[in-house]
PDB file as gemmi writes it, atoms N, CA and C in Angstrom:
CRYST1    1.000    1.000    1.000  90.00  90.00  90.00 P 1                      
ATOM      1  N   MET A   1      58.116 -51.729 -10.174  1.00  0.00           N  
ATOM      2  CA  MET A   1      58.533 -50.790  -9.161  1.00  0.00           C  
ATOM      3  C   MET A   1      57.389 -49.833  -8.803  1.00  0.00           C  
ATOM      4  N   PHE A   2      56.671 -49.313  -9.805  1.00  0.00           N  
ATOM      5  CA  PHE A   2      55.650 -48.313  -9.542  1.00  0.00           C  
ATOM      6  C   PHE A   2      54.385 -48.896  -8.927  1.00  0.00           C  
ATOM      7  N   SER A   3      54.238 -50.199  -8.969  1.00  0.00           N  
ATOM      8  CA  SER A   3      53.053 -50.808  -8.370  1.00  0.00           C  
ATOM      9  C   SER A   3      53.308 -51.254  -6.935  1.00  0.00           C  
ATOM     10  N   SER A   4      54.519 -51.054  -6.441  1.00  0.00           N  
ATOM     11  CA  SER A   4      54.826 -51.501  -5.077  1.00  0.00           C  
ATOM     12  C   SER A   4      54.352 -50.476  -4.055  1.00  0.00           C  
ATOM     13  N   PRO A   5      53.926 -50.934  -2.886  1.00  0.00           N  
ATOM     14  CA  PRO A   5      53.495 -50.004  -1.839  1.00  0.00           C  
ATOM     15  C   PRO A   5      54.626 -49.082  -1.375  1.00  0.00           C  
ATOM     16  N   PHE A   6      55.864 -49.533  -1.468  1.00  0.00           N  
ATOM     17  CA  PHE A   6      56.994 -48.712  -1.039  1.00  0.00           C  
ATOM     18  C   PHE A   6      57.112 -47.453  -1.892  1.00  0.00           C  
ATOM     19  N   PHE A   7      56.876 -47.558  -3.187  1.00  0.00           N  
ATOM     20  CA  PHE A   7      56.921 -46.393  -4.071  1.00  0.00           C  
ATOM     21  C   PHE A   7      55.894 -45.367  -3.644  1.00  0.00           C  
ATOM     22  N   TRP A   8      54.677 -45.806  -3.361  1.00  0.00           N  
ATOM     23  CA  TRP A   8      53.624 -44.873  -2.984  1.00  0.00           C  
ATOM     24  C   TRP A   8      53.860 -44.296  -1.593  1.00  0.00           C  
ATOM     25  N   PHE A   9      54.512 -45.069  -0.728  1.00  0.00           N  
ATOM     26  CA  PHE A   9      54.914 -44.537   0.570  1.00  0.00           C  
ATOM     27  C   PHE A   9      55.917 -43.402   0.368  1.00  0.00           C  
ATOM     28  N   LEU A  10      56.897 -43.619  -0.494  1.00  0.00           N  
ATOM     29  CA  LEU A  10      57.880 -42.566  -0.784  1.00  0.00           C  
ATOM     30  C   LEU A  10      57.225 -41.350  -1.427  1.00  0.00           C  
ATOM     31  N   MET A  11      56.256 -41.566  -2.289  1.00  0.00           N  
ATOM     32  CA  MET A  11      55.527 -40.442  -2.885  1.00  0.00           C  
ATOM     33  C   MET A  11      54.830 -39.624  -1.797  1.00  0.00           C  
ATOM     34  N   GLY A  12      54.244 -40.289  -0.820  1.00  0.00           N  
ATOM     35  CA  GLY A  12      53.597 -39.591   0.283  1.00  0.00           C  
ATOM     36  C   GLY A  12      54.581 -38.796   1.122  1.00  0.00           C  
ATOM     37  N   VAL A  13      55.749 -39.373   1.380  1.00  0.00           N  
ATOM     38  CA  VAL A  13      56.788 -38.679   2.146  1.00  0.00           C  
ATOM     39  C   VAL A  13      57.255 -37.438   1.391  1.00  0.00           C  
ATOM     40  N   VAL A  14      57.484 -37.567   0.100  1.00  0.00           N  
ATOM     41  CA  VAL A  14      57.918 -36.428  -0.717  1.00  0.00           C  
ATOM     42  C   VAL A  14      56.831 -35.356  -0.754  1.00  0.00           C  
ATOM     43  N   PHE A  15      55.578 -35.767  -0.858  1.00  0.00           N  
ATOM     44  CA  PHE A  15      54.468 -34.814  -0.868  1.00  0.00           C  
ATOM     45  C   PHE A  15      54.462 -33.979   0.402  1.00  0.00           C  
ATOM     46  N   VAL A  16      54.611 -34.613   1.548  1.00  0.00           N  
ATOM     47  CA  VAL A  16      54.601 -33.901   2.830  1.00  0.00           C  
ATOM     48  C   VAL A  16      55.823 -32.996   2.964  1.00  0.00           C  
ATOM     49  N   LEU A  17      56.991 -33.470   2.552  1.00  0.00           N  
ATOM     50  CA  LEU A  17      58.206 -32.655   2.656  1.00  0.00           C  
ATOM     51  C   LEU A  17      58.127 -31.415   1.764  1.00  0.00           C  
ATOM     52  N   VAL A  18      57.602 -31.566   0.573  1.00  0.00           N  
ATOM     53  CA  VAL A  18      57.467 -30.413  -0.324  1.00  0.00           C  
ATOM     54  C   VAL A  18      56.463 -29.422   0.244  1.00  0.00           C  
ATOM     55  N   ALA A  19      55.338 -29.911   0.730  1.00  0.00           N  
ATOM     56  CA  ALA A  19      54.327 -29.020   1.300  1.00  0.00           C  
ATOM     57  C   ALA A  19      54.877 -28.293   2.531  1.00  0.00           C  
ATOM     58  N   ALA A  20      55.645 -28.986   3.368  1.00  0.00           N  
ATOM     59  CA  ALA A  20      56.193 -28.366   4.569  1.00  0.00           C  
ATOM     60  C   ALA A  20      57.280 -27.343   4.233  1.00  0.00           C  
ATOM     61  N   GLY A  21      58.022 -27.556   3.169  1.00  0.00           N  
ATOM     62  CA  GLY A  21      59.112 -26.659   2.812  1.00  0.00           C  
ATOM     63  C   GLY A  21      58.739 -25.555   1.842  1.00  0.00           C  
ATOM     64  N   ALA A  22      57.469 -25.484   1.429  1.00  0.00           N  
ATOM     65  CA  ALA A  22      57.064 -24.509   0.413  1.00  0.00           C  
ATOM     66  C   ALA A  22      57.261 -23.077   0.881  1.00  0.00           C  
ATOM     67  N   ARG A  23      56.934 -22.785   2.117  1.00  0.00           N  
ATOM     68  CA  ARG A  23      57.084 -21.413   2.613  1.00  0.00           C  
ATOM     69  C   ARG A  23      58.550 -21.008   2.673  1.00  0.00           C  
ATOM     70  N   ALA A  24      59.409 -21.913   3.179  1.00  0.00           N  
ATOM     71  CA  ALA A  24      60.842 -21.614   3.235  1.00  0.00           C  
ATOM     72  C   ALA A  24      61.414 -21.454   1.830  1.00  0.00           C  
ATOM     73  N   TRP A  25      60.939 -22.258   0.903  1.00  0.00           N  
ATOM     74  CA  TRP A  25      61.394 -22.171  -0.488  1.00  0.00           C  
ATOM     75  C   TRP A  25      61.034 -20.819  -1.087  1.00  0.00           C  
ATOM     76  N   ALA A  26      59.783 -20.389  -0.886  1.00  0.00           N  
ATOM     77  CA  ALA A  26      59.343 -19.111  -1.439  1.00  0.00           C  
ATOM     78  C   ALA A  26      60.113 -17.951  -0.822  1.00  0.00           C  
ATOM     79  N   THR A  27      60.363 -18.015   0.479  1.00  0.00           N  
ATOM     80  CA  THR A  27      61.110 -16.957   1.158  1.00  0.00           C  
ATOM     81  C   THR A  27      62.547 -16.897   0.660  1.00  0.00           C  
ATOM     82  N   SER A  28      63.177 -18.048   0.504  1.00  0.00           N  
ATOM     83  CA  SER A  28      64.578 -18.060   0.070  1.00  0.00           C  
ATOM     84  C   SER A  28      64.745 -17.568  -1.365  1.00  0.00           C  
ATOM     85  N   LEU A  29      63.717 -17.730  -2.185  1.00  0.00           N  
ATOM     86  CA  LEU A  29      63.776 -17.231  -3.558  1.00  0.00           C  
ATOM     87  C   LEU A  29      63.339 -15.773  -3.675  1.00  0.00           C  
ATOM     88  N   GLY A  30      62.875 -15.202  -2.571  1.00  0.00           N  
ATOM     89  CA  GLY A  30      62.444 -13.810  -2.594  1.00  0.00           C  
ATOM     90  C   GLY A  30      61.115 -13.597  -3.287  1.00  0.00           C  
ATOM     91  N   LEU A  31      60.255 -14.603  -3.274  1.00  0.00           N  
ATOM     92  CA  LEU A  31      58.957 -14.488  -3.933  1.00  0.00           C  
ATOM     93  C   LEU A  31      57.950 -13.827  -3.006  1.00  0.00           C  
ATOM     94  N   ARG A  32      57.180 -12.902  -3.553  1.00  0.00           N  
ATOM     95  CA  ARG A  32      56.069 -12.310  -2.803  1.00  0.00           C  
ATOM     96  C   ARG A  32      54.842 -13.162  -3.085  1.00  0.00           C  
ATOM     97  N   MET A  33      54.497 -13.983  -2.125  1.00  0.00           N  
ATOM     98  CA  MET A  33      53.389 -14.913  -2.323  1.00  0.00           C  
ATOM     99  C   MET A  33      52.110 -14.341  -1.732  1.00  0.00           C  
ATOM    100  N   THR A  34      51.065 -14.294  -2.551  1.00  0.00           N  
ATOM    101  CA  THR A  34      49.735 -13.916  -2.094  1.00  0.00           C  
ATOM    102  C   THR A  34      48.889 -15.184  -2.037  1.00  0.00           C  
ATOM    103  N   TRP A  35      47.663 -15.044  -1.570  1.00  0.00           N  
ATOM    104  CA  TRP A  35      46.819 -16.228  -1.424  1.00  0.00           C  
ATOM    105  C   TRP A  35      46.559 -16.895  -2.771  1.00  0.00           C  
ATOM    106  N   TRP A  36      46.396 -16.107  -3.825  1.00  0.00           N  
ATOM    107  CA  TRP A  36      46.093 -16.710  -5.115  1.00  0.00           C  
ATOM    108  C   TRP A  36      47.332 -17.364  -5.731  1.00  0.00           C  
ATOM    109  N   LYS A  37      48.513 -16.860  -5.405  1.00  0.00           N  
ATOM    110  CA  LYS A  37      49.728 -17.522  -5.889  1.00  0.00           C  
ATOM    111  C   LYS A  37      49.926 -18.860  -5.170  1.00  0.00           C  
ATOM    112  N   TRP A  38      49.609 -18.895  -3.865  1.00  0.00           N  
ATOM    113  CA  TRP A  38      49.671 -20.162  -3.139  1.00  0.00           C  
ATOM    114  C   TRP A  38      48.655 -21.146  -3.715  1.00  0.00           C  
ATOM    115  N   LEU A  39      47.484 -20.645  -4.048  1.00  0.00           N  
ATOM    116  CA  LEU A  39      46.443 -21.500  -4.616  1.00  0.00           C  
ATOM    117  C   LEU A  39      46.877 -22.061  -5.972  1.00  0.00           C  
ATOM    118  N   LEU A  40      47.433 -21.211  -6.830  1.00  0.00           N  
ATOM    119  CA  LEU A  40      47.934 -21.682  -8.129  1.00  0.00           C  
ATOM    120  C   LEU A  40      49.066 -22.697  -7.952  1.00  0.00           C  
ATOM    121  N   SER A  41      49.961 -22.434  -7.008  1.00  0.00           N  
ATOM    122  CA  SER A  41      51.074 -23.354  -6.757  1.00  0.00           C  
ATOM    123  C   SER A  41      50.568 -24.701  -6.255  1.00  0.00           C  
ATOM    124  N   ALA A  42      49.593 -24.679  -5.354  1.00  0.00           N  
ATOM    125  CA  ALA A  42      49.025 -25.926  -4.836  1.00  0.00           C  
ATOM    126  C   ALA A  42      48.294 -26.690  -5.935  1.00  0.00           C  
ATOM    127  N   ALA A  43      47.573 -25.971  -6.789  1.00  0.00           N  
ATOM    128  CA  ALA A  43      46.871 -26.628  -7.896  1.00  0.00           C  
ATOM    129  C   ALA A  43      47.857 -27.260  -8.865  1.00  0.00           C  
ATOM    130  N   TRP A  44      48.961 -26.556  -9.167  1.00  0.00           N  
ATOM    131  CA  TRP A  44      49.952 -27.124 -10.071  1.00  0.00           C  
ATOM    132  C   TRP A  44      50.621 -28.339  -9.438  1.00  0.00           C  
ATOM    133  N   TYR A  45      50.890 -28.265  -8.140  1.00  0.00           N  
ATOM    134  CA  TYR A  45      51.515 -29.406  -7.468  1.00  0.00           C  
ATOM    135  C   TYR A  45      50.572 -30.611  -7.458  1.00  0.00           C  
ATOM    136  N   GLY A  46      49.275 -30.358  -7.276  1.00  0.00           N  
ATOM    137  CA  GLY A  46      48.301 -31.445  -7.378  1.00  0.00           C  
ATOM    138  C   GLY A  46      48.278 -32.054  -8.770  1.00  0.00           C  
ATOM    139  N   LEU A  47      48.381 -31.204  -9.783  1.00  0.00           N  
ATOM    140  CA  LEU A  47      48.455 -31.689 -11.163  1.00  0.00           C  
ATOM    141  C   LEU A  47      49.713 -32.528 -11.376  1.00  0.00           C  
ATOM    142  N   LEU A  48      50.822 -32.096 -10.796  1.00  0.00           N  
ATOM    143  CA  LEU A  48      52.061 -32.874 -10.900  1.00  0.00           C  
ATOM    144  C   LEU A  48      51.900 -34.253 -10.274  1.00  0.00           C  
ATOM    145  N   MET A  49      51.254 -34.305  -9.111  1.00  0.00           N  
ATOM    146  CA  MET A  49      51.026 -35.598  -8.465  1.00  0.00           C  
ATOM    147  C   MET A  49      50.129 -36.494  -9.329  1.00  0.00           C  
ATOM    148  N   LEU A  50      49.099 -35.907  -9.926  1.00  0.00           N  
ATOM    149  CA  LEU A  50      48.240 -36.692 -10.828  1.00  0.00           C  
ATOM    150  C   LEU A  50      48.999 -37.136 -12.071  1.00  0.00           C  
ATOM    151  N   THR A  51      49.907 -36.287 -12.557  1.00  0.00           N  
ATOM    152  CA  THR A  51      50.699 -36.628 -13.736  1.00  0.00           C  
ATOM    153  C   THR A  51      51.563 -37.851 -13.481  1.00  0.00           C  
ATOM    154  N   VAL A  52      51.986 -38.041 -12.260  1.00  0.00           N  
ATOM    155  CA  VAL A  52      52.787 -39.219 -11.916  1.00  0.00           C  
ATOM    156  C   VAL A  52      51.886 -40.399 -11.562  1.00  0.00           C  
ATOM    157  N   SER A  53      50.868 -40.169 -10.741  1.00  0.00           N  
ATOM    158  CA  SER A  53      50.097 -41.300 -10.216  1.00  0.00           C  
ATOM    159  C   SER A  53      49.170 -41.955 -11.237  1.00  0.00           C  
ATOM    160  N   MET A  54      48.528 -41.162 -12.084  1.00  0.00           N  
ATOM    161  CA  MET A  54      47.588 -41.762 -13.042  1.00  0.00           C  
ATOM    162  C   MET A  54      48.280 -42.713 -14.027  1.00  0.00           C  
ATOM    163  N   PRO A  55      49.344 -42.290 -14.695  1.00  0.00           N  
ATOM    164  CA  PRO A  55      49.987 -43.234 -15.626  1.00  0.00           C  
ATOM    165  C   PRO A  55      50.608 -44.438 -14.928  1.00  0.00           C  
ATOM    166  N   MET A  56      51.142 -44.226 -13.725  1.00  0.00           N  
ATOM    167  CA  MET A  56      51.772 -45.351 -13.038  1.00  0.00           C  
ATOM    168  C   MET A  56      50.735 -46.349 -12.538  1.00  0.00           C  
ATOM    169  N   THR A  57      49.521 -45.870 -12.270  1.00  0.00           N  
ATOM    170  CA  THR A  57      48.436 -46.788 -11.946  1.00  0.00           C  
ATOM    171  C   THR A  57      48.111 -47.648 -13.159  1.00  0.00           C  
ATOM    172  N   LEU A  58      48.084 -47.035 -14.344  1.00  0.00           N  
ATOM    173  CA  LEU A  58      47.859 -47.811 -15.565  1.00  0.00           C  
ATOM    174  C   LEU A  58      48.984 -48.819 -15.802  1.00  0.00           C  
ATOM    175  N   VAL A  59      50.221 -48.423 -15.537  1.00  0.00           N  
ATOM    176  CA  VAL A  59      51.349 -49.349 -15.691  1.00  0.00           C  
ATOM    177  C   VAL A  59      51.188 -50.518 -14.729  1.00  0.00           C  
ATOM    178  N   GLY A  60      50.757 -50.222 -13.502  1.00  0.00           N  
ATOM    179  CA  GLY A  60      50.537 -51.281 -12.517  1.00  0.00           C  
ATOM    180  C   GLY A  60      49.424 -52.235 -12.901  1.00  0.00           C  
ATOM    181  N   GLU A  61      48.506 -51.788 -13.747  1.00  0.00           N  
ATOM    182  CA  GLU A  61      47.406 -52.630 -14.214  1.00  0.00           C  
ATOM    183  C   GLU A  61      47.719 -53.264 -15.565  1.00  0.00           C  
ATOM    184  N   ASN A  62      48.984 -53.317 -15.928  1.00  0.00           N  
ATOM    185  CA  ASN A  62      49.464 -53.919 -17.176  1.00  0.00           C  
ATOM    186  C   ASN A  62      48.919 -53.222 -18.421  1.00  0.00           C  
ATOM    187  N   GLU A  63      48.733 -51.924 -18.327  1.00  0.00           N  
ATOM    188  CA  GLU A  63      48.349 -51.100 -19.470  1.00  0.00           C  
ATOM    189  C   GLU A  63      49.480 -50.113 -19.746  1.00  0.00           C  
ATOM    190  N   SER A  64      50.656 -50.652 -19.988  1.00  0.00           N  
ATOM    191  CA  SER A  64      51.853 -49.819 -20.104  1.00  0.00           C  
ATOM    192  C   SER A  64      51.786 -48.823 -21.244  1.00  0.00           C  
ATOM    193  N   SER A  65      51.292 -49.232 -22.398  1.00  0.00           N  
ATOM    194  CA  SER A  65      51.273 -48.306 -23.529  1.00  0.00           C  
ATOM    195  C   SER A  65      50.309 -47.142 -23.266  1.00  0.00           C  
ATOM    196  N   ALA A  66      49.162 -47.437 -22.674  1.00  0.00           N  
ATOM    197  CA  ALA A  66      48.226 -46.364 -22.332  1.00  0.00           C  
ATOM    198  C   ALA A  66      48.825 -45.465 -21.256  1.00  0.00           C  
ATOM    199  N   GLY A  67      49.503 -46.056 -20.297  1.00  0.00           N  
ATOM    200  CA  GLY A  67      50.137 -45.274 -19.242  1.00  0.00           C  
ATOM    201  C   GLY A  67      51.194 -44.326 -19.780  1.00  0.00           C  
ATOM    202  N   MET A  68      51.985 -44.785 -20.719  1.00  0.00           N  
ATOM    203  CA  MET A  68      53.032 -43.931 -21.281  1.00  0.00           C  
ATOM    204  C   MET A  68      52.434 -42.813 -22.136  1.00  0.00           C  
ATOM    205  N   ARG A  69      51.326 -43.099 -22.830  1.00  0.00           N  
ATOM    206  CA  ARG A  69      50.662 -42.038 -23.604  1.00  0.00           C  
ATOM    207  C   ARG A  69      50.064 -40.976 -22.686  1.00  0.00           C  
ATOM    208  N   VAL A  70      49.446 -41.422 -21.605  1.00  0.00           N  
ATOM    209  CA  VAL A  70      48.885 -40.475 -20.638  1.00  0.00           C  
ATOM    210  C   VAL A  70      50.007 -39.672 -19.992  1.00  0.00           C  
ATOM    211  N   LEU A  71      51.112 -40.326 -19.672  1.00  0.00           N  
ATOM    212  CA  LEU A  71      52.262 -39.638 -19.076  1.00  0.00           C  
ATOM    213  C   LEU A  71      52.812 -38.579 -20.026  1.00  0.00           C  
ATOM    214  N   ALA A  72      52.917 -38.905 -21.300  1.00  0.00           N  
ATOM    215  CA  ALA A  72      53.431 -37.933 -22.269  1.00  0.00           C  
ATOM    216  C   ALA A  72      52.483 -36.739 -22.407  1.00  0.00           C  
ATOM    217  N   ALA A  73      51.197 -37.002 -22.519  1.00  0.00           N  
ATOM    218  CA  ALA A  73      50.230 -35.915 -22.692  1.00  0.00           C  
ATOM    219  C   ALA A  73      50.139 -35.044 -21.444  1.00  0.00           C  
ATOM    220  N   MET A  74      49.978 -35.689 -20.292  1.00  0.00           N  
ATOM    221  CA  MET A  74      49.865 -34.916 -19.054  1.00  0.00           C  
ATOM    222  C   MET A  74      51.188 -34.256 -18.693  1.00  0.00           C  
ATOM    223  N   GLY A  75      52.288 -34.913 -19.016  1.00  0.00           N  
ATOM    224  CA  GLY A  75      53.595 -34.322 -18.739  1.00  0.00           C  
ATOM    225  C   GLY A  75      53.806 -33.044 -19.523  1.00  0.00           C  
ATOM    226  N   LEU A  76      53.398 -33.048 -20.768  1.00  0.00           N  
ATOM    227  CA  LEU A  76      53.515 -31.847 -21.596  1.00  0.00           C  
ATOM    228  C   LEU A  76      52.666 -30.711 -21.027  1.00  0.00           C  
ATOM    229  N   VAL A  77      51.432 -31.006 -20.666  1.00  0.00           N  
ATOM    230  CA  VAL A  77      50.546 -29.987 -20.094  1.00  0.00           C  
ATOM    231  C   VAL A  77      51.117 -29.470 -18.772  1.00  0.00           C  
ATOM    232  N   THR A  78      51.627 -30.365 -17.931  1.00  0.00           N  
ATOM    233  CA  THR A  78      52.175 -29.977 -16.636  1.00  0.00           C  
ATOM    234  C   THR A  78      53.397 -29.091 -16.796  1.00  0.00           C  
ATOM    235  N   VAL A  79      54.258 -29.415 -17.732  1.00  0.00           N  
ATOM    236  CA  VAL A  79      55.450 -28.598 -17.971  1.00  0.00           C  
ATOM    237  C   VAL A  79      55.063 -27.211 -18.484  1.00  0.00           C  
ATOM    238  N   ILE A  80      54.145 -27.153 -19.424  1.00  0.00           N  
ATOM    239  CA  ILE A  80      53.726 -25.857 -19.972  1.00  0.00           C  
ATOM    240  C   ILE A  80      53.096 -24.994 -18.879  1.00  0.00           C  
ATOM    241  N   LEU A  81      52.193 -25.569 -18.094  1.00  0.00           N  
ATOM    242  CA  LEU A  81      51.573 -24.812 -17.006  1.00  0.00           C  
ATOM    243  C   LEU A  81      52.591 -24.443 -15.931  1.00  0.00           C  
ATOM    244  N   GLY A  82      53.583 -25.297 -15.705  1.00  0.00           N  
ATOM    245  CA  GLY A  82      54.631 -24.991 -14.735  1.00  0.00           C  
ATOM    246  C   GLY A  82      55.484 -23.811 -15.160  1.00  0.00           C  
ATOM    247  N   VAL A  83      55.801 -23.737 -16.436  1.00  0.00           N  
ATOM    248  CA  VAL A  83      56.564 -22.590 -16.947  1.00  0.00           C  
ATOM    249  C   VAL A  83      55.753 -21.311 -16.790  1.00  0.00           C  
ATOM    250  N   GLY A  84      54.463 -21.374 -17.076  1.00  0.00           N  
ATOM    251  CA  GLY A  84      53.601 -20.211 -16.887  1.00  0.00           C  
ATOM    252  C   GLY A  84      53.528 -19.799 -15.426  1.00  0.00           C  
ATOM    253  N   LEU A  85      53.440 -20.770 -14.525  1.00  0.00           N  
ATOM    254  CA  LEU A  85      53.395 -20.471 -13.096  1.00  0.00           C  
ATOM    255  C   LEU A  85      54.692 -19.826 -12.627  1.00  0.00           C  
ATOM    256  N   VAL A  86      55.812 -20.316 -13.093  1.00  0.00           N  
ATOM    257  CA  VAL A  86      57.099 -19.721 -12.715  1.00  0.00           C  
ATOM    258  C   VAL A  86      57.171 -18.274 -13.189  1.00  0.00           C  
ATOM    259  N   ARG A  87      56.693 -18.015 -14.381  1.00  0.00           N  
ATOM    260  CA  ARG A  87      56.697 -16.625 -14.887  1.00  0.00           C  
ATOM    261  C   ARG A  87      55.831 -15.715 -14.019  1.00  0.00           C  
ATOM    262  N   VAL A  88      54.691 -16.225 -13.566  1.00  0.00           N  
ATOM    263  CA  VAL A  88      53.820 -15.436 -12.693  1.00  0.00           C  
ATOM    264  C   VAL A  88      54.483 -15.207 -11.338  1.00  0.00           C  
ATOM    265  N   LEU A  89      55.096 -16.237 -10.777  1.00  0.00           N  
ATOM    266  CA  LEU A  89      55.711 -16.122  -9.460  1.00  0.00           C  
ATOM    267  C   LEU A  89      56.936 -15.221  -9.468  1.00  0.00           C  
ATOM    268  N   VAL A  90      57.725 -15.285 -10.507  1.00  0.00           N  
ATOM    269  CA  VAL A  90      58.967 -14.505 -10.567  1.00  0.00           C  
ATOM    270  C   VAL A  90      58.699 -13.041 -10.881  1.00  0.00           C  
ATOM    271  N   ARG A  91      57.586 -12.743 -11.493  1.00  0.00           N  
ATOM    272  CA  ARG A  91      57.274 -11.369 -11.875  1.00  0.00           C  
ATOM    273  C   ARG A  91      57.313 -10.412 -10.677  1.00  0.00           C  
ATOM    274  N   GLY A  92      56.823 -10.800  -9.521  1.00  0.00           N  
ATOM    275  CA  GLY A  92      56.791  -9.919  -8.358  1.00  0.00           C  
ATOM    276  C   GLY A  92      57.894 -10.197  -7.363  1.00  0.00           C  
ATOM    277  N   ARG A  93      58.991 -10.708  -7.832  1.00  0.00           N  
ATOM    278  CA  ARG A  93      60.076 -11.145  -6.955  1.00  0.00           C  
ATOM    279  C   ARG A  93      60.797  -9.978  -6.307  1.00  0.00           C  
ATOM    280  N   VAL A  94      61.190 -10.165  -5.064  1.00  0.00           N  
ATOM    281  CA  VAL A  94      61.994  -9.185  -4.327  1.00  0.00           C  
ATOM    282  C   VAL A  94      63.448  -9.571  -4.520  1.00  0.00           C  
ATOM    283  N   ARG A  95      64.222  -8.657  -5.078  1.00  0.00           N  
ATOM    284  CA  ARG A  95      65.648  -8.944  -5.320  1.00  0.00           C  
ATOM    285  C   ARG A  95      66.445  -8.674  -4.049  1.00  0.00           C  
ATOM    286  N   SER A  96      67.259  -9.651  -3.658  1.00  0.00           N  
ATOM    287  CA  SER A  96      68.106  -9.465  -2.476  1.00  0.00           C  
ATOM    288  C   SER A  96      69.499  -9.071  -2.906  1.00  0.00           C  
ATOM    289  N   ALA A  97      70.166  -8.299  -2.063  1.00  0.00           N  
ATOM    290  CA  ALA A  97      71.494  -7.784  -2.403  1.00  0.00           C  
ATOM    291  C   ALA A  97      72.584  -8.764  -2.134  1.00  0.00           C  
TER     292      ALA A  97                                                      
END                                                                             
């Protein structure tokens, strides 16, 4: 499934939809976004895309065990950095009534 062109097409569609909806998402959550917060968010999202694409490329090349190890290691790092990013973003949040 992960080696099919349709999967990567869907990944591209999801990438564009998330990027297009990021501003509306931040506004609806009441986040005060500055340029450096947008930069951190974009960097984390790029890391998330690499966390999915790199191991699945290995799976597509019949290196499943290496792909799963890379997925576990990068997934752990991505989750930890994501929790840190959420803490930074929520710290300056505007509370709505």
